[in-house]
Steps between C-alpha positions, in 0.01 A plus 500: 500500500337639815344847474537694824184670624556853623413555864393824670861602572602437137209708372581780744865511391400495133254785560770701677735456204230610258433807716868598486507454123188712456613784726841504329335517158617154391174371355468313173181440308391154400292646215589741220437868567161584339650832386754315286877566482627820661577786260875544459629812675164591655621513861806698401285760329275524807795542735641772278178700529437528128202711400337203333594136465562405141397141575160548665403862434430582866553854625687557830166560676355175362812310605470634855132405515563152362794454739290596802213270399730208428677553834159477671430179307841364598420560868167325449679197362750507788201482734323228301816290478558524875132442577491171308832391646353547847178320409694208349713467814196463727259320264356185655427311180767411244271597209441842652873542553562413135242760393669776698846395381387507137347846547822620665703381201277696263532809720879464470455514122317830550781629721761422235297668223435810712863529609607488135246766404605728786859472379394585144319808631804607701306460825543291815305269734363625832755551777243354742487157336650317803224647717226403254641148464528433875149626573343301217684182594369525856148571374510202265621270777217620726243438224635148456475429871132595487435202273520424130148623413567833671841520336347432157239765572775748580668412170173548311431842655862610455493417132161664446638824642828471309313440175298820553821687584672380182197597296530856634868504402415391146284812483771726645807376313597711197335367184839479332658291774422171331765304692367589844142443386583152367656401833210634707243332273667159545525554874126578509423172323720306741339661806152415371613139454635489857167624636310240297731225629441610858123483450526152349692396810219601736591860582302634795353849439680772696279709734464867409725629785785288360434616143490861616824465696669341199395789274618759755839329534535482123430872467773582751743274318427634151514865601831449680654291222408762239776720643719268710 
């Protein structure tokens, strides 16, 4: 049996289909949710505005805070997913492409977990997700065109910054929100692994103007996503 090798057009069409699925909220995880099974009736309680959820003990204020932080994390994963899709599309080496594709699959796991948690909290994803996705896809494609070492360096720096961001969220999330904290903790471990993989694959260090621009862009994104 002959196995057909995907060409650039095939990969582009597949990436477009994945983008549609992601933006329509049709993402499935390949790994179990680290928070475990969803509490029965949790989302219904949140939507009804109960004073306190019987299943997780969060107050309305804590639910709103957790919802805002998890929406920010969801936007971050939208960006990471699109970034690695773009880098995979323009990678010059097949091994580099496989690295970016594997990272993108793990970011889709994160998206599925975060979407489930937002639903449990009675909250929603950012309305600007199509904008974040398009911009990140273009940025990832540009990084890939600069060469695989540069692209790996961009991945390394991205994940370093995301790991620090997730660490700050672990400090800000309500202590009683064990489900959100479990998801963010697993995401943090995955991001650290992505950065380590990029370094093993010869990541070129990013100059400080690039690192500074990346941090400034991330601040704009997180502050906007907190409310929108």
